[in-house]
C-alpha positions as CSV (number, residue, x, y, z in Angstrom):
1,X,-17.1,2.6,-18.8
2,X,-17.9,3.7,-15.3
3,X,-20.9,5.8,-16.3
4,X,-24.5,5.0,-15.6
5,X,-26.7,2.8,-17.9
6,X,-30.4,3.4,-18.6
7,X,-32.4,0.6,-16.9
8,X,-36.2,0.3,-16.9
9,X,-36.9,-1.7,-13.7
10,X,-35.2,-4.7,-15.2
11,X,-34.5,-7.6,-12.8
12,X,-30.7,-7.9,-12.6
13,X,-29.6,-11.2,-14.1
14,X,-32.5,-11.5,-16.5
15,X,-31.4,-9.0,-19.1
16,X,-28.8,-9.5,-21.8
17,X,-26.4,-6.9,-20.4
18,X,-25.7,-8.3,-16.9
19,X,-25.1,-11.6,-15.1
20,X,-26.7,-12.4,-11.8
21,X,-24.3,-10.7,-9.3
22,X,-22.9,-12.2,-6.2
23,X,-22.6,-8.8,-4.4
24,X,-24.4,-5.5,-4.8
25,X,-22.9,-2.4,-3.1
26,X,-26.0,-0.3,-3.0
27,X,-26.9,3.3,-2.9
28,X,-23.8,5.3,-2.1
29,X,-21.8,8.2,-3.7
30,X,-19.3,6.5,-6.0
31,X,-15.8,7.8,-6.5
32,X,-14.7,5.7,-9.5
33,X,-11.2,7.2,-9.7
34,X,-11.5,7.0,-13.5
35,X,-9.8,10.0,-15.0
36,X,-12.2,12.8,-15.7
37,X,-15.2,11.1,-14.1
38,X,-17.1,13.1,-11.4
39,X,-18.5,11.5,-8.3
40,X,-21.8,9.6,-9.0
41,X,-24.5,9.9,-6.4
42,X,-27.0,7.2,-5.4
43,X,-25.1,4.5,-7.3
44,X,-24.8,0.7,-7.0
45,X,-21.9,-1.5,-8.0
46,X,-22.5,-5.1,-9.1
47,X,-19.9,-7.8,-8.5
48,X,-19.7,-11.3,-9.9
49,X,-16.9,-13.6,-8.7
50,X,-13.8,-11.4,-8.6
51,X,-14.9,-8.5,-10.9
52,X,-17.1,-5.5,-11.3
53,X,-19.8,-6.4,-13.8
54,X,-21.9,-3.3,-13.8
55,X,-22.5,0.2,-12.3
56,X,-26.1,1.5,-12.2
57,X,-28.2,4.2,-10.6
58,X,-29.8,3.0,-7.4
59,X,-33.5,2.2,-7.7
60,X,-33.4,1.2,-11.4
61,X,-33.2,-2.6,-10.8
62,X,-34.8,-5.3,-8.6
63,X,-32.3,-7.0,-6.3
64,X,-32.0,-10.6,-7.4
65,X,-32.4,-13.4,-4.9
66,X,-29.1,-14.7,-3.6
67,X,-27.1,-11.5,-4.1
68,X,-25.4,-10.3,-0.9
69,X,-26.3,-6.6,-0.3
70,X,-23.9,-4.1,1.2
71,X,-25.9,-1.0,2.2
72,X,-23.9,2.1,1.2
73,X,-26.6,4.7,1.9
74,X,-25.1,7.9,3.2
75,X,-21.7,6.4,2.4
76,X,-18.8,6.9,-0.1
77,X,-17.9,3.9,-2.3
78,X,-14.3,4.0,-3.7
79,X,-11.5,1.8,-4.8
80,X,-9.6,0.1,-1.9
81,X,-6.4,1.9,-0.8
82,X,-2.9,0.8,-1.8
83,X,-0.2,1.0,0.8
84,X,2.8,1.0,-1.5
85,X,5.5,0.5,1.2
86,X,5.3,-1.1,4.6
87,X,6.9,-3.6,6.9
88,X,3.8,-5.3,8.1
89,X,5.0,-7.4,11.0
90,X,6.7,-4.3,12.6
91,X,3.4,-3.8,14.4
92,X,5.3,-5.8,17.0
93,X,7.4,-2.7,17.7
94,X,4.7,0.0,17.6
95,X,5.7,2.6,20.2
96,X,8.8,0.6,21.3
97,X,11.4,3.2,20.4
98,X,9.9,6.6,19.8
99,X,11.5,10.0,19.7
100,X,15.0,8.9,18.8
101,X,17.5,10.0,16.0
102,X,17.2,7.6,13.1
103,X,20.6,6.1,13.5
104,X,20.1,5.4,17.2
105,X,16.5,4.3,16.6
106,X,17.6,1.8,13.8
107,X,21.0,0.5,15.0
108,X,20.5,1.0,18.8
109,X,16.9,-0.2,19.2
110,X,15.2,-1.7,16.1
111,X,17.9,-4.0,14.7
112,X,18.8,-5.4,18.2
113,X,15.1,-6.0,19.0
114,X,14.6,-7.7,15.6
115,X,17.6,-9.9,16.2
116,X,16.3,-10.9,19.7
117,X,12.6,-11.3,19.0
118,X,11.9,-12.0,15.4
119,X,11.0,-15.6,14.6
120,X,8.5,-17.1,12.2
121,X,5.8,-17.3,14.9
122,X,6.1,-13.7,16.0
123,X,6.3,-12.4,12.4
124,X,3.1,-14.4,11.6
125,X,1.2,-12.7,14.4
126,X,2.7,-9.3,13.8
127,X,1.8,-9.6,10.1
128,X,-1.8,-10.7,11.0
129,X,-2.2,-7.6,13.2
130,X,-0.9,-5.5,10.3
131,X,-3.4,-7.0,7.9
132,X,-6.2,-6.5,10.5
133,X,-5.3,-2.9,10.9
134,X,-5.1,-2.3,7.2
135,X,-8.4,-3.9,6.4
136,X,-10.0,-1.9,9.2
137,X,-8.8,1.3,7.7
138,X,-9.6,0.5,4.0
139,X,-6.3,-0.8,2.6
140,X,-6.9,-3.6,0.2
141,X,-3.5,-4.0,-1.4
142,X,0.1,-3.4,-0.1
143,X,3.7,-3.9,-0.7
144,X,5.7,-5.4,2.1
145,X,9.4,-6.0,2.7
146,X,10.8,-7.8,5.8
147,X,12.3,-11.0,7.1
148,X,10.8,-14.5,7.8
149,X,8.5,-13.8,4.9
150,X,7.1,-17.3,4.7
151,X,5.2,-16.3,7.9
152,X,4.1,-13.0,6.3
153,X,3.0,-14.9,3.2
154,X,0.9,-17.2,5.3
155,X,-0.7,-14.3,7.2
156,X,-1.6,-12.3,4.1
157,X,-3.0,-15.4,2.4
158,X,-5.3,-16.0,5.4
159,X,-6.4,-12.3,5.4
160,X,-7.6,-12.3,1.8
161,X,-5.6,-9.1,1.0
162,X,-3.7,-8.4,-2.2
163,X,0.1,-7.9,-1.8
164,X,3.6,-8.1,-3.0
165,X,5.8,-9.7,-0.3
166,X,9.5,-9.0,-0.5
167,X,12.1,-11.1,1.2
168,X,14.6,-8.8,3.0
169,X,18.1,-8.7,1.5
170,X,20.9,-7.0,3.5
171,X,24.7,-7.5,3.7
172,X,25.0,-8.2,7.4
173,X,23.5,-10.8,9.7
174,X,19.7,-10.4,9.8
175,X,16.7,-12.2,11.3
176,X,16.6,-15.7,9.7
177,X,19.9,-15.1,7.8
178,X,22.9,-15.5,10.1
179,X,25.3,-15.7,7.2
180,X,24.9,-12.7,4.8
181,X,26.5,-14.7,2.0
182,X,23.2,-16.7,1.9
183,X,20.9,-13.8,1.5
184,X,20.5,-14.0,-2.3
185,X,20.0,-17.8,-2.2
186,X,17.3,-17.4,0.5
187,X,15.7,-14.7,-1.6
188,X,15.7,-16.8,-4.8
189,X,14.3,-19.8,-3.0
190,X,11.6,-17.6,-1.5
191,X,10.5,-16.4,-4.9
192,X,10.6,-19.9,-6.4
193,X,8.6,-21.3,-3.5
194,X,5.7,-18.8,-3.9
195,X,5.5,-18.1,-7.6
196,X,1.9,-19.2,-8.5
197,X,1.1,-19.7,-4.8
198,X,-1.8,-17.2,-4.9
199,X,-3.4,-15.1,-7.6
200,X,-3.5,-12.2,-5.0
201,X,0.1,-12.4,-3.7
202,X,3.4,-12.0,-5.5
203,X,6.8,-12.8,-3.9
204,X,9.8,-10.5,-4.5
205,X,13.0,-9.1,-3.1
206,X,13.6,-6.1,-0.9
207,X,17.1,-4.8,-0.9
208,X,17.4,-2.6,2.3
209,X,19.4,0.3,0.8
210,X,22.4,1.1,-1.4
211,X,24.3,1.6,1.9
212,X,23.6,-1.8,3.4
213,X,23.7,-3.8,0.1
214,X,26.9,-4.2,-2.0
215,X,27.0,-3.7,-5.8
216,X,27.1,-7.5,-6.2
217,X,24.0,-7.9,-4.0
218,X,22.1,-5.2,-5.8
219,X,23.0,-6.5,-9.3
220,X,22.1,-10.1,-8.4
221,X,18.9,-9.2,-6.7
222,X,17.8,-7.2,-9.8
223,X,18.8,-10.0,-12.1
224,X,16.7,-12.5,-10.1
225,X,13.8,-10.1,-10.1
226,X,13.9,-9.4,-13.9
227,X,14.2,-13.2,-14.6
228,X,10.9,-13.8,-12.8
229,X,9.2,-10.5,-14.0
230,X,8.9,-9.2,-10.4
231,X,9.6,-5.8,-9.0
232,X,12.5,-5.2,-6.6
233,X,12.1,-2.8,-3.6
234,X,14.7,-0.5,-2.1
235,X,15.0,2.4,0.3
236,X,16.5,5.3,-1.6
237,X,18.0,8.5,-0.3
238,X,16.1,8.4,2.9
239,X,18.6,10.5,4.9
240,X,21.4,13.0,4.1
241,X,23.7,10.7,6.0
242,X,22.9,7.9,3.5
243,X,23.5,10.3,0.5
244,X,26.8,11.4,1.9
245,X,28.0,7.8,2.5
246,X,27.2,6.8,-1.1
247,X,29.0,9.9,-2.4
248,X,32.0,9.1,-0.2
249,X,32.1,5.5,-1.5
250,X,31.4,6.0,-5.1
251,X,31.7,9.7,-6.0
252,X,28.1,9.7,-7.2
253,X,24.7,10.6,-5.7
254,X,22.6,7.5,-4.9
255,X,20.3,7.5,-8.0
256,X,23.2,8.2,-10.3
257,X,25.1,5.4,-8.7
258,X,22.2,2.9,-9.1
259,X,21.8,4.0,-12.7
260,X,25.5,3.3,-13.3
261,X,24.9,-0.2,-12.1
262,X,22.0,-0.6,-14.5
263,X,19.4,-1.2,-11.9
264,X,17.6,2.2,-12.1
265,X,14.7,0.9,-14.2
266,X,11.0,0.4,-14.3
267,X,11.4,-2.8,-12.3
268,X,12.6,-0.8,-9.2
269,X,10.3,0.4,-6.5
270,X,12.1,3.1,-4.5
271,X,10.7,4.2,-1.2
272,X,11.4,7.6,0.5
273,X,13.3,9.3,-2.3
274,X,13.7,12.3,-0.1
275,X,17.1,13.8,-0.9
276,X,17.1,13.7,-4.7
277,X,18.5,16.6,-6.8
278,X,17.1,17.6,-10.1
279,X,19.4,15.4,-12.1
280,X,18.3,12.4,-10.1
281,X,14.6,13.2,-10.4
282,X,15.1,13.4,-14.2
283,X,16.8,10.0,-14.2
284,X,13.9,8.6,-12.1
285,X,11.4,9.9,-14.6
286,X,13.3,8.8,-17.7
287,X,14.0,5.3,-16.3
288,X,10.4,4.8,-15.1
289,X,11.4,4.0,-11.5
290,X,8.3,3.6,-9.2
291,X,8.5,6.1,-6.3
292,X,6.8,5.8,-3.0
293,X,6.2,8.7,-0.7
294,X,6.2,8.1,3.1
295,X,5.4,11.5,4.7
296,X,4.6,10.5,8.3
297,X,7.6,8.2,8.8
298,X,9.9,10.8,7.1
299,X,8.6,13.4,9.6
300,X,8.8,11.2,12.7
301,X,12.4,10.3,12.1
302,X,13.2,13.9,10.8
303,X,14.6,12.4,7.6
304,X,13.4,15.3,5.5
305,X,10.7,16.3,3.1
306,X,10.5,14.7,-0.3
307,X,10.0,17.0,-3.2
308,X,6.8,15.2,-4.4
309,X,5.0,18.2,-5.8
310,X,7.9,18.8,-8.2
311,X,8.1,15.1,-9.1
312,X,4.4,15.1,-10.0
313,X,4.8,18.2,-12.1
314,X,7.6,16.5,-14.0
315,X,5.4,13.5,-14.7
316,X,6.4,11.0,-12.0
317,X,3.4,9.2,-10.5
318,X,4.3,8.3,-6.9
319,X,2.4,5.9,-4.6
320,X,2.0,6.5,-0.9
321,X,2.9,4.3,2.0
322,X,3.0,4.2,5.8
323,X,6.3,2.5,6.4
324,X,6.4,0.2,9.4
325,X,4.6,0.8,12.7
326,X,7.9,1.4,14.5
327,X,8.4,4.6,12.6
328,X,4.9,5.9,12.0
329,X,3.1,4.4,14.3
330,X,0.0,3.2,12.3
331,X,-1.0,1.7,9.0
332,X,-3.8,4.2,8.3
333,X,-3.6,5.6,4.8
334,X,-6.3,8.2,5.5
335,X,-3.9,9.9,7.9
336,X,-1.1,9.5,5.4
337,X,-3.1,11.2,2.6
338,X,-3.9,14.1,4.9
339,X,-0.3,14.5,5.9
340,X,1.0,14.2,2.3
341,X,-1.4,16.9,1.2
342,X,-0.5,19.4,4.0
343,X,3.2,18.9,3.9
344,X,3.2,19.3,0.2
345,X,1.6,22.7,0.6
346,X,3.5,24.1,3.6
347,X,7.0,23.2,2.4
348,X,6.4,24.8,-1.0
349,X,4.4,27.8,0.4
350,X,1.7,26.9,-2.1
351,X,-1.8,25.8,-1.0
352,X,-2.6,24.5,-4.4
353,X,0.1,21.8,-4.4
354,X,-0.8,18.3,-3.5
355,X,-4.5,18.8,-4.0
356,X,-6.9,16.2,-2.6
357,X,-7.6,14.8,-6.0
358,X,-3.9,14.2,-6.6
359,X,-3.3,12.6,-3.2
360,X,-6.2,10.3,-3.5
361,X,-4.8,9.1,-6.8
362,X,-1.5,8.3,-5.0
363,X,-3.4,6.0,-2.7
364,X,-5.5,4.3,-5.4
365,X,-4.9,4.4,-9.1
366,X,-1.2,5.5,-8.9
367,X,-0.6,3.0,-6.1
368,X,-2.1,0.3,-8.4
369,X,0.5,1.3,-10.9
370,X,3.3,0.9,-8.4
371,X,2.1,-2.7,-7.9
372,X,1.9,-3.2,-11.7
373,X,-1.9,-3.6,-11.5
374,X,-3.0,-0.3,-13.1
375,X,-5.2,-2.2,-15.5
376,X,-6.8,-4.4,-12.8
377,X,-7.3,-2.3,-9.7
378,X,-7.1,1.3,-8.5
379,X,-10.4,2.4,-10.1
380,X,-14.0,1.2,-10.2
381,X,-15.3,0.4,-13.6
382,X,-16.8,-2.5,-15.4
383,X,-14.3,-5.4,-15.9
384,X,-11.9,-4.4,-13.2
385,X,-11.1,-6.5,-10.1
386,X,-13.6,-5.8,-7.3
387,X,-11.3,-4.2,-4.7
388,X,-13.7,-1.7,-3.1
389,X,-14.3,0.0,0.3
390,X,-17.3,1.7,1.7
391,X,-16.8,4.7,4.0
392,X,-19.5,5.9,6.4
393,X,-20.1,9.6,5.7
394,X,-23.0,9.9,8.2
395,X,-20.8,11.3,11.0
396,X,-20.3,14.7,12.5
397,X,-16.7,15.1,11.1
398,X,-17.9,14.3,7.6
399,X,-20.9,16.6,7.7
400,X,-21.7,18.6,5.5
401,X,-20.3,16.7,2.4
402,X,-19.7,19.3,-0.3
403,X,-16.9,17.5,-2.0
404,X,-16.4,13.7,-1.3
405,X,-12.8,13.8,-2.6
406,X,-11.7,16.6,-0.3
407,X,-13.7,15.0,2.6
408,X,-11.8,11.7,2.1
409,X,-8.4,13.4,2.3
410,X,-9.0,16.1,4.9
411,X,-11.9,14.8,7.1
412,X,-12.1,11.0,7.0
413,X,-10.4,8.6,9.3
414,X,-9.5,5.0,8.8
415,X,-12.2,4.1,11.4
416,X,-14.9,5.4,9.1
417,X,-14.4,2.4,6.8
418,X,-17.3,0.0,7.3
419,X,-17.0,-2.5,4.4
420,X,-14.1,-4.0,2.5
421,X,-14.1,-6.2,-0.6
422,X,-11.0,-7.7,-2.1
423,X,-11.1,-9.7,-5.3
424,X,-14.9,-10.0,-4.9
425,X,-14.6,-11.4,-1.4
426,X,-16.0,-9.5,1.6
427,X,-13.2,-9.2,4.2
428,X,-15.1,-6.8,6.5
429,X,-18.8,-6.0,6.6
430,X,-20.4,-3.5,9.0
431,X,-17.0,-3.2,10.7
432,X,-17.0,-7.0,11.5
433,X,-14.0,-9.0,10.2
434,X,-14.9,-12.0,8.2
435,X,-11.5,-13.6,7.6
436,X,-9.5,-12.7,10.7
437,X,-10.1,-13.2,14.5
438,X,-9.5,-9.7,16.0
439,X,-9.5,-10.7,19.6
440,X,-7.0,-13.6,19.2
441,X,-4.6,-11.6,17.0
442,X,-4.5,-8.7,19.4
443,X,-4.1,-11.0,22.4
444,X,-1.3,-12.9,20.8
445,X,0.7,-9.7,19.9
446,X,0.1,-8.2,23.3
447,X,1.6,-11.4,24.8
448,X,4.6,-11.2,22.5
449,X,5.2,-7.6,23.4
450,X,5.6,-8.4,27.1
451,X,8.8,-10.2,26.3
452,X,10.3,-7.3,24.2
453,X,12.6,-5.2,26.3
């Protein structure tokens, strides 16, 4: 479907095989991310409304009047990246509490700062900054979990990005939820408020972890999620301390405990998944749980190294995410891909593990699968949604370009992205934002940060 068609100087839109396109991304090296398909040089992608309607060799058509042209000469065209786990508005706390043990970082710094400074207005501006950063670095879709999510929903809608927005659920007082007994009611109402709100954004629930959510909370949250055919997010086995606490409480390891509750299923998106033993990984595979790898956050907080190479060999297809900016400190998936590839090699003493082609799938087609959109996004082929980025390869650090897939993972930076299209709408062209006001957003967050102590 993604292969070239033979065209004899036919004017696009006047032949039986193509409608008049709205956008043509013209003349780049195309990474379709369709299994088994090699990069296609000097290729153009045709977009009509929200979908890809054709892929053709450059120079085999006449550009129709009215089509917007994105020049991809000396560039790489590829599917937009999928950030499968982040806390978008935590851009507010970027660099606020660095170089601390996880427990001190979370309970001594982050939770108190959130309690003191999170409100709908601050979350709105923090989420806008996160969207701005993700667009600038080629992320077109993401999965978010946080608090005051009405504000995040508003920000993401304005940005034009594709997302799943999870309302945070936790069994102690949290931002916007002073009485923990109301957390499920607030979560249910959030879902009901935003179902059908946007074709690009799904609401959902984000249960913080098996340590901070009771059995009742976990079961009820999954019941609500399944009722509305929505995924439920959770942090799973992020630290050895968490694993030990669950074993102490239940006599079972975390994944076994969740399976006993009946919530280890293909509706669950489990982030981190660092400290899983072989039995737990087998359960994850058999139950179809969607796993998200967060290498930079795991490293920064010294949480551990997930056994992702083994998961992949077993048949698990993990996504990749950045986590929040308080524990990373960026939302750049290019850096995340590079880190995932290299840690996957060094901690297994095997340079073949986590090859560039595998890692780029985690950030595209497998990430689309984490979102439940594997038939719609994550690859570039006729009929799919037009979620596409263009990467400038005409730079010193991308020269020479022997293998575009390796260059994306090991050489490219988020700042190399010059054009971003989501659902057939251009969000950034020539590095200029078309849906968001960069200066205002950065100024607002800088002003908010001056009050955070």
